[in-house]
N, CA, C and O of each residue as an XYZ file, in Angstrom:
824
protein
N     -17.623     22.604    -13.965
C     -16.536     21.925    -12.889
C     -14.941     22.335    -13.616
O     -14.635     22.068    -14.778
N     -14.223     22.906    -12.802
C     -13.073     23.575    -13.094
C     -12.091     22.929    -12.141
O     -12.496     22.431    -11.091
N     -10.470     22.919    -12.565
C      -9.801     22.553    -11.608
C      -9.628     23.227    -10.127
O      -9.213     22.829     -9.039
N     -10.176     24.490    -10.656
C      -9.853     25.179     -9.015
C     -11.214     25.231     -8.360
O     -11.511     26.237     -7.715
N     -12.174     24.097     -8.488
C     -13.120     23.858     -7.749
C     -12.990     22.674     -6.978
O     -13.795     22.254     -6.147
N     -11.904     22.169     -7.324
C     -11.542     20.925     -6.546
C     -11.647     21.215     -5.088
O     -12.598     20.874     -4.384
N     -10.564     21.891     -4.679
C     -10.777     21.923     -2.908
C     -11.765     22.633     -2.765
O     -12.055     22.459     -1.582
N     -12.592     23.430     -3.251
C     -13.879     23.915     -2.311
C     -14.911     22.572     -2.445
O     -15.651     22.384     -1.479
N     -14.995     21.723     -3.472
C     -15.811     20.718     -3.438
C     -15.293     19.784     -2.486
O     -16.178     19.074     -2.010
N     -14.022     19.537     -2.014
C     -13.760     18.473     -1.251
C     -14.123     18.985      0.329
O     -14.563     18.324      1.270
N     -13.765     20.424      0.247
C     -14.060     20.866      1.601
C     -15.801     20.707      1.847
O     -16.199     20.606      3.008
N     -16.535     20.697      1.002
C     -18.346     20.528      1.123
C     -18.311     19.097      1.544
O     -18.733     18.820      2.667
N     -17.865     18.181      0.781
C     -18.156     16.837      0.987
C     -17.317     15.947      1.942
O     -17.527     14.741      2.081
N     -16.380     16.621      2.568
C     -15.336     16.086      3.370
C     -15.920     14.774      4.457
O     -15.342     13.713      4.692
N     -17.030     15.176      4.912
C     -17.688     14.381      5.788
C     -18.156     12.976      5.121
O     -17.949     11.875      5.632
N     -18.758     13.185      4.006
C     -19.099     12.124      3.143
C     -17.957     11.190      2.766
O     -18.089      9.966      2.756
N     -16.793     11.847      2.446
C     -15.738     11.235      1.914
C     -15.008     10.271      3.226
O     -14.666      9.102      3.046
N     -14.876     10.867      4.310
C     -14.367     10.523      5.333
C     -15.226      9.328      5.675
O     -14.553      8.322      5.894
N     -16.780      9.138      5.799
C     -17.338      7.960      6.074
C     -17.193      6.898      5.154
O     -17.193      5.727      5.534
N     -17.039      7.303      3.684
C     -17.225      6.219      2.800
C     -16.098      5.848      2.230
O     -16.155      4.974      1.365
N     -14.982      6.365      2.549
C     -13.622      5.993      1.801
C     -13.089      4.825      2.404
O     -13.061      4.562      3.606
N     -12.517      3.907      1.111
C     -12.173      2.670      1.171
C     -11.211      2.336      2.202
O     -10.107      2.808      1.927
N     -11.236      1.712      3.254
C     -10.272      1.606      4.310
C      -9.646      0.031      4.317
O      -9.099     -0.443      5.314
N      -9.779     -0.545      3.311
C      -9.467     -2.142      3.211
C      -8.068     -2.072      3.089
O      -7.582     -3.120      3.515
N      -7.196     -1.270      2.681
C      -5.799     -0.848      2.650
C      -5.320     -1.850      1.576
O      -4.419     -2.659      1.800
N      -6.038     -1.743      0.274
C      -5.635     -2.070     -1.113
C      -4.547     -1.873     -1.422
O      -3.864     -2.668     -2.068
N      -4.101     -0.525     -0.927
C      -2.856      0.329     -1.139
C      -1.407     -0.271     -0.555
O      -0.312      0.156     -0.921
N      -1.598     -1.314      0.398
C      -0.754     -1.668      1.195
C       0.615     -2.035      0.414
O       1.667     -1.608      0.889
N       0.636     -2.702     -0.603
C       1.665     -3.356     -1.434
C       2.477     -2.168     -1.702
O       3.643     -1.993     -1.350
N       1.635     -1.277     -2.447
C       2.556      0.474     -2.869
C       3.159      0.958     -1.797
O       4.358      1.224     -1.879
N       2.458      1.167     -0.592
C       2.720      1.728      0.851
C       4.260      0.790      1.201
O       5.282      1.325      1.631
N       4.138     -0.467      0.946
C       5.283     -1.001      1.586
C       6.298     -1.006      0.797
O       7.402     -1.136      1.326
N       6.211     -0.859     -0.736
C       7.228     -0.178     -1.524
C       7.961      1.087     -1.384
O       9.140      1.290     -1.677
N       7.202      1.818     -0.952
C       7.408      3.211     -0.852
C       8.145      3.284      0.332
O       9.237      3.822      0.150
N       7.947      2.954      1.408
C       8.656      2.699      2.691
C      10.117      2.016      2.800
O      11.082      2.444      3.433
N      10.025      0.800      1.989
C      11.287      0.266      1.794
C      11.995     -0.089      2.907
O      13.222     -0.128      3.000
N      10.929     -0.428      4.019
C      12.076     -0.900      5.149
C      12.602     -0.087      6.203
O      13.165     -0.523      7.208
N      12.330      1.473      5.847
C      12.757      2.312      6.473
C      11.982      2.806      8.097
O      10.805      3.008      8.397
N      13.061      2.861      8.769
C      12.452      3.158     10.305
C      12.500      4.496     10.425
O      13.483      5.171     10.118
N      11.338      4.978     10.921
C      10.981      6.517     11.518
C      11.166      7.200     10.295
O      11.814      8.242     10.388
N      10.787      6.900      9.242
C      10.783      7.726      7.666
C       9.806      9.004      8.184
O       8.851      9.039      8.960
N      10.449      9.964      7.441
C       9.413     11.151      7.424
C       8.804     11.144      6.214
O       9.429     10.965      5.168
N       7.354     11.367      6.283
C       6.295     10.857      5.300
C       5.419     12.182      5.158
O       4.850     12.718      6.109
N       5.383     12.716      3.609
C       4.666     13.675      3.416
C       3.509     13.012      2.369
O       3.607     12.475      1.266
N       2.550     13.267      3.119
C       1.498     13.294      2.251
C       0.392     14.090      1.553
O      -0.671     14.355      2.113
N       0.702     14.467      0.274
C      -0.144     15.373     -0.154
C      -1.543     15.144     -0.709
O      -1.642     14.390     -1.677
N      -2.618     15.703     -0.209
C      -3.772     15.579     -0.368
C      -4.109     14.338      0.627
O      -4.528     13.236      0.273
N      -3.912     14.642      1.563
C      -4.033     13.544      2.796
C      -5.387     13.032      3.051
O      -5.659     11.893      3.430
N      -6.377     14.187      2.757
C      -7.819     13.935      3.069
C      -8.008     13.578      4.732
O      -7.445     14.274      5.577
N      -8.872     12.401      5.104
C      -8.883     12.217      6.471
C      -7.841     11.421      6.905
O      -8.081     10.983      8.031
N      -6.660     11.021      6.409
C      -5.470     10.216      6.905
C      -5.663      8.834      7.078
O      -4.819      8.065      7.537
N      -7.042      8.471      6.618
C      -7.430      7.044      6.594
C      -7.715      6.613      5.235
O      -8.368      7.367      4.513
N      -7.276      5.415      4.769
C      -6.342      4.781      5.533
C      -4.574      5.047      5.289
O      -3.789      4.229      5.770
N      -4.251      5.813      4.793
C      -2.934      5.898      4.150
C      -1.888      6.292      5.295
O      -0.972      5.540      5.629
N      -2.123      7.579      5.873
C      -1.417      8.249      6.682
C      -1.225      7.433      8.121
O      -0.207      7.278      8.796
N      -2.701      6.931      8.353
C      -2.750      6.064      9.475
C      -1.880      4.723      9.553
O      -1.344      4.249     10.555
N      -1.875      4.232      8.241
C      -0.798      2.980      8.220
C       0.502      3.436      8.249
O       1.299      2.723      8.859
N       0.937      4.505      7.711
C       2.173      5.068      7.806
C       2.739      5.415      9.154
O       3.901      5.095      9.407
N       1.871      6.158     10.194
C       1.859      6.400     11.512
C       2.105      5.079     12.313
O       2.963      5.021     13.193
N       1.361      4.089     11.990
C       1.443      2.655     12.709
C       2.605      1.863     12.506
O       2.828      0.861     13.185
N       3.486      2.336     11.445
C       4.574      1.980     11.018
C       5.933      2.561     11.422
O       7.060      2.305     11.001
N       5.347      3.732     12.705
C       6.490      4.266     13.142
C       6.884      5.480     12.190
O       8.054      5.825     12.357
N       6.474      5.910     11.627
C       6.957      7.041     10.388
C       6.062      8.491     11.013
O       4.914      8.549     11.452
N       7.105      9.589     10.848
C       6.637     10.952     11.073
C       5.959     11.310     10.030
O       6.605     11.627      9.031
N       4.434     11.355      9.984
C       3.741     11.942      9.023
C       3.427     13.418      9.151
O       3.119     14.035     10.171
N       3.554     13.819      8.019
C       3.151     15.356      7.822
C       1.966     15.084      6.614
O       2.234     14.572      5.527
N       0.634     15.522      7.020
C      -0.392     15.769      5.928
C      -0.682     16.999      5.513
O      -0.799     17.928      6.311
N      -0.843     17.151      4.093
C      -0.981     18.447      3.459
C      -2.396     18.346      2.744
O      -2.689     17.510      1.889
N      -3.197     19.316      3.231
C      -4.653     19.055      2.262
C      -5.121     20.584      2.532
O      -5.082     21.088      3.654
N      -5.620     21.341      1.233
C      -6.173     22.270      0.882
C      -7.488     22.752      1.407
O      -7.866     23.909      1.588
N      -8.147     21.538      1.627
C      -9.558     21.321      2.128
C      -9.743     21.243      3.912
O      -9.717     20.248      4.637
N      -9.919     22.584      4.240
C      -9.821     22.576      5.609
C     -10.674     21.696      6.442
O     -10.297     21.526      7.601
N     -11.796     21.090      6.035
C     -12.871     20.142      6.388
C     -12.098     18.921      6.422
O     -12.071     18.189      7.412
N     -11.453     18.689      5.322
C     -10.571     17.219      5.324
C      -9.859     17.210      6.358
O      -9.932     16.265      7.144
N      -8.899     18.425      6.595
C      -7.666     18.486      7.526
C      -8.115     18.308      9.064
O      -7.318     17.910      9.913
N      -9.736     18.705      9.416
C     -10.462     18.472     10.796
C     -10.302     16.958     10.926
O      -9.868     16.458     11.963
N     -10.717     16.114      9.683
C     -10.924     14.834      9.941
C      -9.465     14.162     10.441
O      -9.172     13.503     11.439
N      -8.798     14.564      9.455
C      -7.017     14.098      9.932
C      -6.764     14.407     11.254
O      -6.439     13.504     12.025
N      -6.853     15.403     11.582
C      -6.492     15.876     12.889
C      -7.023     15.090     14.077
O      -6.393     14.988     15.130
N      -8.422     14.444     13.819
C      -9.059     13.818     14.572
C      -8.432     12.525     14.629
O      -8.041     12.052     15.696
N      -8.317     11.911     13.484
C      -7.765     10.379     13.428
C      -6.407     10.463     13.696
O      -6.070      9.553     14.455
N      -5.546     11.151     13.395
C      -4.088     11.128     13.652
C      -3.677     12.474     14.579
O      -3.155     13.414     13.978
N      -3.847     12.560     15.684
C      -3.560     13.608     16.775
C      -2.018     13.873     16.660
O      -1.507     14.991     16.714
N      -1.331     12.652     16.489
C       0.335     12.921     16.671
C       0.908     13.511     15.328
O       2.038     13.998     15.284
N       0.209     13.454     14.411
C       0.809     13.855     13.131
C       0.499     15.331     12.942
O      -0.402     15.898     13.560
N       1.523     16.094     11.798
C       1.454     17.152     11.691
C       0.472     17.409     10.377
O       0.424     16.825      9.294
N      -0.178     18.352     10.832
C      -1.244     18.774      9.600
C      -1.250     20.202      9.169
O      -1.429     21.116      9.974
N      -1.043     20.401      7.823
C      -1.218     21.476      7.222
C      -1.935     22.010      5.966
O      -1.850     21.533      4.834
N      -2.630     23.043      6.341
C      -3.513     23.464      5.446
C      -2.651     24.389      4.007
O      -2.161     25.509      4.147
N      -2.644     23.695      2.858
C      -2.080     24.271      1.983
C      -2.290     23.628      0.694
O      -2.607     22.454      0.502
N      -2.046     24.660     -0.276
C      -2.385     23.964     -1.721
C      -0.821     23.304     -1.949
O       0.249     23.760     -1.545
N      -1.079     22.078     -2.736
C       0.292     21.463     -2.869
C       1.100     22.080     -4.068
O       2.303     21.948     -4.289
N       0.098     22.835     -4.845
C       1.238     23.407     -5.925
C       2.014     24.403     -5.570
O       2.898     24.852     -6.299
N       1.708     24.887     -4.262
C       2.821     26.151     -3.808
C       3.250     25.793     -2.466
O       3.344     26.634     -1.573
N       3.478     24.721     -2.328
C       3.970     24.075     -1.385
C       5.467     24.368     -0.988
O       6.276     23.680     -1.611
N       5.993     25.250     -0.077
C       7.457     25.176      0.208
C       7.937     25.285      1.498
O       8.113     26.372      2.047
N       8.220     23.910      2.157
C       8.170     23.600      3.664
C       9.451     23.681      3.770
O       9.822     23.407      4.912
N      10.413     23.986      2.943
C      12.124     24.131      3.270
C      12.528     22.816      4.016
O      13.465     22.865      4.813
N      11.920     21.745      3.810
C      12.586     20.638      4.627
C      12.378     19.091      3.511
O      11.714     19.008      2.477
N      13.109     18.150      4.113
C      13.166     17.034      3.113
C      12.288     15.913      3.810
O      12.153     15.821      5.030
N      11.683     15.034      2.830
C      11.200     13.938      3.325
C      11.760     12.627      2.883
O      12.640     12.642      2.023
N      11.362     11.537      3.360
C      12.052     10.137      2.847
C      10.857      9.241      1.819
O      11.063      8.334      1.013
N       9.573      9.913      2.226
C       8.347      9.262      1.351
C       7.584     10.388      1.105
O       7.307     11.240      1.948
N       7.250     10.386     -0.042
C       6.218     11.366     -0.825
C       4.983     10.737     -1.390
O       5.145      9.866     -2.244
N       3.704     11.083     -1.006
C       2.804     10.392     -1.640
C       1.772     11.280     -2.197
O       1.501     12.343     -1.638
N       1.302     10.970     -3.055
C       0.143     11.743     -3.615
C      -1.053     10.942     -4.400
O      -1.336     11.092     -5.589
N      -1.641     10.127     -3.544
C      -2.468      8.859     -3.758
C      -3.942      9.521     -4.104
O      -4.513     10.057     -3.154
N      -4.601      9.527     -5.384
C      -5.546     10.200     -5.765
C      -5.779     11.650     -5.439
O      -6.893     12.134     -5.237
N      -4.909     12.149     -5.412
C      -4.855     13.667     -5.384
C      -4.187     14.380     -6.464
O      -4.712     15.330     -7.045
N      -2.856     13.854     -6.774
C      -2.102     14.591     -7.965
C      -2.888     14.678     -9.270
O      -2.850     15.600    -10.085
N      -3.598     13.568     -9.324
C      -4.521     13.554    -10.778
C      -5.741     14.436    -10.770
O      -6.520     14.481    -11.723
N      -5.915     15.296     -9.412
C      -7.091     16.343     -9.923
C      -6.583     17.704    -10.072
O      -7.286     18.712    -10.001
N      -4.779     17.668    -10.374
C      -4.565     18.766    -10.925
C      -4.576     18.864    -12.379
O      -4.617     17.808    -13.010
N      -4.542     20.071    -13.061
C      -4.500     20.316    -14.630
C      -2.957     19.719    -15.232
O      -1.930     19.553    -14.573
N      -3.115     19.532    -16.308
C      -1.699     19.174    -16.933
C      -0.770     19.981    -16.778
O       0.349     19.522    -16.547
N      -0.953     21.322    -16.855
C       0.251     22.208    -16.745
C       0.353     21.905    -14.973
O       1.430     21.403    -14.650
N      -0.535     22.126    -13.933
C      -0.037     22.139    -12.663
C       0.712     20.598    -12.389
O       1.486     20.395    -11.454
N       0.417     19.840    -13.138
C       1.177     18.442    -12.725
C       2.696     18.351    -13.159
O       3.639     17.767    -12.623
N       2.617     19.171    -14.380
C       4.055     19.136    -14.647
C       4.803     19.733    -13.664
O       5.803     19.206    -13.176
N       4.250     21.105    -13.259
C       4.728     21.942    -12.135
C       5.074     21.186    -10.872
O       5.992     21.532    -10.128
N       4.371     20.240    -10.684
C       4.374     19.751     -9.476
C       5.851     18.741     -9.062
O       6.134     18.192     -7.997
N       6.569     18.778    -10.321
C       7.596     17.695    -10.184
C       8.563     18.719     -9.495
O       9.381     18.152     -8.771
N       8.668     19.967     -9.534
C       9.524     20.789     -8.978
C       9.240     20.904     -7.409
O      10.149     20.983     -6.582
N       8.144     20.905     -7.153
C       7.740     20.627     -5.829
C       7.974     19.212     -5.035
O       8.236     19.121     -3.836
N       7.828     18.146     -5.945
C       8.368     16.814     -5.396
C       9.902     16.863     -5.066
O      10.317     16.375     -4.015
N      10.600     17.359     -5.828
C      11.815     17.418     -5.785
C      12.526     18.318     -5.001
O      13.682     18.050     -4.673
N      11.934     19.450     -4.624
C      12.209     20.322     -3.615
C      11.976     19.806     -2.080
O      12.558     20.189     -1.065
N      10.926     18.801     -2.221
C      10.896     18.091     -0.853
C      11.369     16.842     -0.524
O      11.049     16.200      0.476
N      12.160     16.502     -1.413
C      12.776     14.791     -1.312
C      13.982     14.612     -1.014
O      14.863     14.861     -1.837
N      14.272     14.124      0.281
C      15.716     13.873      0.506
C      16.430     12.750     -0.284
O      15.690     11.815     -0.590
N      17.830     12.648     -0.708
C      18.191     11.810     -1.331
C      17.709     10.699     -1.031
O      17.434     10.564      0.161
N      17.427      9.504     -1.969
C      16.998      8.319     -2.067
C      15.351      8.233     -1.767
O      14.780      7.150     -1.640
N      14.762      9.351     -1.683
C      13.551      9.367     -1.380
C      12.593      8.604     -2.240
O      12.815      8.656     -3.450
N      11.393      7.788     -1.762
C      10.395      7.369     -2.753
C       9.381      8.355     -2.933
O       9.030      9.221     -2.132
N       8.889      8.085     -4.251
C       7.681      9.303     -4.765
C       6.835      8.182     -5.251
O       7.265      7.366     -6.067
N       5.554      8.133     -4.721
C       4.353      7.205     -4.772
C       3.336      8.148     -5.413
O       3.092      9.211     -4.842
N       2.626      7.786     -6.744
C       1.680      8.961     -7.117
C       0.636      7.721     -8.073
O       0.910      6.641     -8.597
N      -0.602      8.514     -7.960
C      -1.517      7.778     -8.929
C      -1.949      8.629     -9.888
O      -2.065      9.846     -9.741
N      -2.269      7.806    -11.193
C      -2.428      8.732    -12.215
C      -3.607      8.294    -13.062
O      -4.510      7.564    -12.653
N      -3.517      8.796    -14.255
C      -4.680      7.787    -15.407
C      -3.509      6.996    -16.030
O      -2.309      7.268    -15.994
N      -4.223      5.815    -16.686
C      -3.207      5.079    -17.738
C      -2.599      5.522    -18.582
O      -1.616      4.932    -19.030
N      -3.106      6.954    -19.141
C      -2.709      7.420    -20.233
C      -3.079      8.742    -20.312
O      -3.570      9.308    -19.334
N      -2.867      9.410    -21.564
C      -3.121     10.826    -21.926
C      -4.669     10.951    -21.745
O      -5.412     10.278    -22.459
N      -5.133     11.751    -20.860
C      -7.010     11.794    -20.670
C      -7.365     12.751    -19.714
O      -6.541     13.273    -18.963
N      -8.593     13.008    -19.716
C      -9.073     14.234    -19.067
C     -10.508     13.614    -19.058
O     -11.130     13.190    -20.032
N     -10.965     13.657    -17.537
C     -12.481     12.946    -17.418
C     -13.036     13.417    -16.220
O     -12.355     14.135    -15.488
N     -14.208     13.100    -15.921
C     -15.282     13.573    -14.562
C     -15.476     12.420    -13.850
O     -15.781     11.322    -14.316
N     -15.234     12.793    -12.366
C     -15.996     11.479    -11.664
C     -16.787     12.141    -10.491
O     -17.117     13.322    -10.601
N     -17.085     11.466     -9.437
C     -17.963     11.975     -8.665
C     -17.658     11.654     -7.043
O     -17.263     10.530     -6.731
N     -17.818     12.473     -6.241
C     -17.411     12.412     -5.066
C     -18.305     13.227     -4.054
O     -18.298     14.448     -3.901
N     -18.997     12.389     -3.462
C     -20.233     12.842     -2.461
C     -21.478     13.494     -3.271
O     -22.109     14.509     -2.971
N     -21.645     12.685     -4.308
C     -22.807     13.355     -5.117
C     -22.327     14.485     -6.165
O     -23.036     14.849     -7.103
N     -21.031     15.002     -5.894
C     -20.659     15.999     -6.902
C     -19.587     15.675     -7.780
O     -18.827     14.721     -7.608
N     -19.528     16.656     -8.923
C     -18.462     16.301     -9.769
C     -17.189     16.601     -9.295
O     -17.037     17.386     -8.359
N     -16.006     15.900    -10.007
C     -14.810     16.230     -9.646
C     -14.175     15.852    -11.197
O     -14.479     14.811    -11.779
N     -13.401     16.704    -11.667
C     -12.534     16.984    -12.872
C     -11.072     15.862    -12.222
O     -10.710     15.903    -11.046
N     -10.429     14.947    -13.279
C      -9.123     14.560    -13.161
C      -8.404     14.610    -14.575
O      -9.132     14.586    -15.567
N      -7.329     14.664    -14.704
C      -6.408     14.374    -16.132
C      -5.186     13.778    -15.731
O      -4.753     13.698    -14.582
N      -4.564     13.284    -16.986
C      -3.389     12.523    -16.901
C      -2.864     12.916    -17.944
O      -3.462     13.368    -18.921
N      -1.208     12.712    -17.762
C      -0.375     12.992    -19.140
C      -0.141     11.384    -19.704
O      -0.618     10.315    -19.326
N       0.739     11.707    -20.694
C       0.856     10.039    -21.201
C       2.005      9.631    -20.236
O       2.775     10.438    -19.716
N       2.030      8.333    -20.064
C       3.207      7.471    -19.472
C       4.508      8.112    -20.007
O       5.273      8.379    -19.081
N       5.032      8.471    -21.352
C       6.044      8.680    -21.760
C       6.310     10.287    -21.252
O       7.432     10.743    -21.031
N       5.039     11.043    -21.114
C       5.485     12.667    -20.329
C       5.902     12.497    -18.959
O       6.767     13.170    -18.400
N       5.131     11.412    -18.377
C       5.572     11.454    -16.878
C       7.014     10.780    -16.644
O       7.781     11.196    -15.776
N       7.326      9.658    -17.529
C       8.870      9.177    -17.407
C       9.827     10.377    -17.629
O      10.812     10.487    -16.900
N       9.536     11.425    -18.764
C      10.410     12.337    -19.047
C      10.524     13.256    -17.894
O      11.640     13.738    -17.699
N       9.213     13.696    -16.811
C       9.410     14.380    -15.712
C      10.278     13.935    -14.883
O      11.140     14.670    -14.402
N      10.175     12.724    -14.614
C      10.627     11.896    -13.344
C      12.166     11.810    -13.697
O      12.905     11.444    -12.783
N      12.682     12.084    -14.820
C      13.990     11.842    -15.137
C      14.435     13.370    -15.299
O      15.598     13.615    -14.980
N      13.571     14.517    -15.799
C      14.234     15.563    -15.821
C      14.556     16.206    -14.482
O      15.500     16.983    -14.336
N      13.708     15.836    -13.493
C      13.756     16.234    -12.013
C      14.356     15.408    -11.048
O      14.076     15.587     -9.863
N      15.370     14.270    -11.488
C      16.077     13.640    -10.662
C      15.651     12.458     -9.945
O      16.077     12.118     -8.841
N      14.643     11.753    -10.752
C      13.913     10.518    -10.122
C      14.087      9.345    -10.806
O      13.670      9.289    -11.963
N      14.518      8.587    -10.409
C      14.713      7.106    -11.168
C      13.261      6.401    -11.051
O      12.730      6.180     -9.962
N      12.680      6.073    -12.302
C      11.403      5.499    -11.977
C      11.788      3.890    -11.845
O      12.412      3.184    -12.638
N      11.108      3.514    -10.375
C      11.357      2.118    -10.283
C      10.137      1.120    -10.808
O      10.358      0.017    -11.308
N       8.732      1.719    -10.600
C       7.849      1.108    -11.791
C       6.622      1.521    -11.784
O       6.080      2.061    -10.820
N       6.102      1.288    -12.877
C       4.627      1.903    -13.258
C       3.641      0.832    -13.556
O       3.836      0.118    -14.540
N       2.343      0.609    -12.612
C       1.384     -0.407    -12.727
C       0.182      0.357    -13.122
O      -0.541      0.939    -12.313
N      -0.014      0.328    -14.491
C      -1.155      0.877    -15.034
C      -2.585     -0.087    -14.660
O      -2.622     -1.290    -14.919
N      -3.696      0.631    -14.035
C      -4.997     -0.162    -13.856
C      -4.543     -1.476    -13.484
O      -4.591     -2.453    -14.231
N      -3.939     -1.467    -11.873
C      -3.763     -2.573    -11.488
C      -4.964     -3.340    -10.701
O      -5.830     -2.746    -10.058
N      -4.894     -4.507    -10.825
C      -6.173     -5.095    -10.358
C      -5.583     -5.165     -8.567
O      -6.411     -4.895     -7.697
N      -4.454     -5.458     -8.248
C      -4.140     -5.396     -6.853
C      -4.611     -4.157     -6.137
O      -5.085     -4.059     -5.005
N      -4.317     -2.990     -7.281
C      -4.599     -1.678     -6.246
C      -5.871     -0.955     -6.772
O      -6.020      0.266     -6.816
N      -6.813     -1.953     -7.187
C      -8.363     -1.907     -7.420
C      -8.363     -0.681     -8.728
O      -9.127      0.275     -8.862
N      -7.395     -1.047     -9.459
C      -7.497     -0.498    -10.752
C      -7.021      0.927    -11.114
O      -7.350      1.597    -12.092
N      -6.115      1.265    -10.042
C      -5.461      2.259     -9.833
C      -4.071      2.296    -10.742
O      -3.380      1.283    -10.840
N      -3.805      3.225    -11.233
C      -2.623      3.241    -12.151
C      -1.260      4.138    -10.954
O      -1.289      5.253    -10.435
N      -0.393      3.224    -10.906
C       0.420      3.564     -9.590
C       1.801      3.837    -10.284
O       2.089      3.061    -11.195
N       2.629      4.761    -10.004
C       4.112      5.142    -10.027
C       4.805      4.976     -8.966
O       4.299      5.570     -8.014
N       5.821      4.380     -8.698
C       6.956      4.613     -7.808
C       8.276      4.893     -8.577
O       8.736      4.297     -9.551
N       8.914      6.281     -7.676
C      10.138      6.238     -8.390
C      11.118      6.773     -7.250
O      10.469      7.017     -6.233
N      12.464      7.026     -7.106
C      13.228      6.993     -6.236
C      13.918      8.336     -6.561
O      14.152      8.434     -7.765
N      14.327      9.445     -5.794
C      15.274     10.414     -5.794
C      16.412     10.223     -5.694
O      16.811      9.477     -4.800
N      17.285     10.824     -6.561
C      18.809     10.645     -6.783
C      19.422     11.958     -5.881
O      18.890     13.054     -6.061
N      20.326     11.860     -5.098
C      21.174     12.809     -4.507
C      21.638     13.524     -5.729
O      21.723     13.023     -6.850
N      21.947     14.825     -5.374
C      22.759     15.605     -6.293
C      24.031     15.043     -6.921
O      24.284     15.458     -8.052
N      24.791     14.248     -6.424
C      25.726     13.790     -6.402
C      25.653     12.722     -7.500
O      26.495     12.659     -8.395
N      24.498     11.793     -7.382
C      24.260     10.703     -8.484
C      23.520     10.867     -9.761
O      23.713     10.187    -10.769
N      22.768     11.702     -9.650
C      21.663     12.401    -10.811
C      21.964     13.538    -11.244
O      22.731     14.317    -10.677
N      21.258     13.776    -12.516
C      21.318     15.060    -13.383
C      20.698     16.241    -12.555
O      20.041     16.224    -11.514
N      21.123     17.280    -13.360
C      20.471     18.549    -12.312
C      18.913     18.632    -12.473
O      18.286     17.975    -13.305
N      18.440     19.385    -11.710
C      16.973     19.382    -11.855
C      16.711     20.395    -12.889
O      17.312     21.469    -12.915
N      15.823     20.056    -13.729
C      15.017     20.946    -14.854
C      14.407     21.930    -13.833
O      13.676     22.843    -14.216
C-alpha cells in the first residue's frame, strides 16, 4: 500500500463505504464550530466522499457546498445524495479553483496524504480561504504512520506532530482555535479548528 493507492482504493470500495459510513453526526459539534453561525456560507469539503453526513449537514444549514473528491465512484454517490451541490472530481493536492470559501473541511481525508503532501496542502488551504474562514481537519494525535481498513482493503494514513501542525497553521496565516486529540465526543478523532486571517491581519503566507 502506497499513498498513491488511496484514490483507486476508495474508487473500488465506494459502494461499501457509502453504505457503512457512520451517519450519527457525531461530528456535529465540530461542524457547528466551523460554521460559527454564518448564513449562506460557502463550504469546501475536501475528500467529500458520499456527502453523508457532513456535506449533507452543511447543505441543510443553508450553505453552498462544493464537494471535492479524486474518486469518481465516490462523487457519483455525492451527486445522488446532494443534487443541489457542486461536485468536482479532483485531487485535493493540486486544487486551484481560483475562489474562496468561508469553511474548509477535510474530515478523514487529509490524513491519507503523505507527510510531505500534508505540508504542501497548507498552501492549498490558504489559497482557497476567505478572510476569517474556518479550517476543520482531522489528523493523528501525534507523529505517526499506520494502516487501516476500508471495505476489506488496506489504506495508509500519516500524521505530523502537533507542534509541526501548529507551525504550519501559523506560517500560512491561520490562527489555531483548538486542537482536541482523540476526543471522545468525536469518536476518538483528533480534530483541529483554525481561522484564516486576512492579509491585513496576519503574517505573509509562507
